[in-house]
N, C-alpha and C positions, 0 to 999 in steps of 0.2 A: 504494500500500500504506500509506504514512504517513497519507494522508487517511482511509482506512478505520479505522486504529487510533485516530486522533483522534476520529472519529465514534463509535466504540464507547466510548471513554472519556467523551465528553460525554453520550452516551445513558445510560450506567450512572450517572453522577453526577446527571442530571436526573430519572431515573426512580425514584429512591429516595423513598419516602414516609416522612415522619417519623411515628413512633409516640410517643404520650404515654400514660403510665400513672399513675393515681392509686393510690398504694400506702400501705397501713397496715403499720407496722413495730412489732413487739412487743419493746421493750427494757426491759420491766418486771421481768424475771427470774421471772415467774410466768405461768401459763396465763391467757389472756384469751379471752373469747367475743365475737365480733362478730355482731350480728344485723342483717342488711340487709333492709329492707322495700322491695321493688321495687314500682314503679308498674305495676300490671297493665294499665292502659289504654295506657300507652306501649309496653310489651312486646308487647301483642297487635296493635299497628299494624304490626309487622315480620312479614314472612312467616316462619312457623315460630318466632316469637319465644320462646315458652315452651320449646320443645324445644331451641332454640339456647342459651338461658340454662342449661338443665339440662346440656347437653353441655359448655359452658364450665366450669361448676362441677365437673362430674365429672372433668375433665382435671387438676384440681389434686391435689397429693400431700397436701393437708391434709384433716383430718376435717371434712366438710361435710354438714349435713342440709339438705334443701330441702323446704319445704312448698309443693307445687305448686298448692294451692287458694288459699292466701293470699299466695303469692309472697314467702315469707320464707326467707332463707338464714341458717343458723346455722353459723358458722365457728369452729373452735377453733384459736387461735394459741398455740403453745408459745413459750417464750422464744426470741428471735432469729429467729422465723419472720415472714414477711410475706405479704400478700395484696393483689393488684391489684383494687381496688374498681371501677374504671371505666377506660376507655381511649378514645383518639381517634386517628384517622389524619389527618394534616395539620392538626389543631387539638387544643387541649387538651380533655380530657374535659368534657362538659357536665352530667353527672349527672342527665339527664332521666329515666332509668329508675329512679332511686332516690328514694323518698319520705323515708326517714330511716335512720339507722344508730345502733344502740346498742352501746356498748363496755361490756362487763360484766367487772369484776374485783372488788376488794373493795367498790367502789362502782360505780354505773352512770351513764354519761354518754350522753345522747341528743342526736344532732345532726340537726335537721330539715334539709330540703333547702337552704334559703338559707345556714344556718350551715355545713353540710357543705361546700358549694361554696366559700364564703369561706375556710374553714379550710384546705382543700387548696390553693386558689390562693395564699394568703398564705404557704404553706410549701413552695413549689416542688413541689407535687403529692405531698408526703409528709406522712403523719400518724404521728408517733412517739408510741407509748404508753410512758410511763415509770412 
């Protein structure tokens, strides 16, 4: 019986997959718009890629508009709200499905793929908007 319990404990500890999320946090005190330009070529390589993306976006409690022709999501972030831009299982997000992201507030900041990736990686996968 003890061996069975030990096996169950070991199995439960080793079967857990680490999830990583790249999150945008709005700490600006004002509403912010995120425009995420997805890479349609990358999305279409996955079975049901477009419908899965639309389903993921629709599950959020945030106000999200999705242009399914141009693969652009527009997310309204109110003060202190957050949005998970990308995720990975057993590895950090790679952002391959994102071409660029625009942060629109009183000014606009555009993060192209390489800069977007470096920004999240250098900030422990968080992008804080002040």
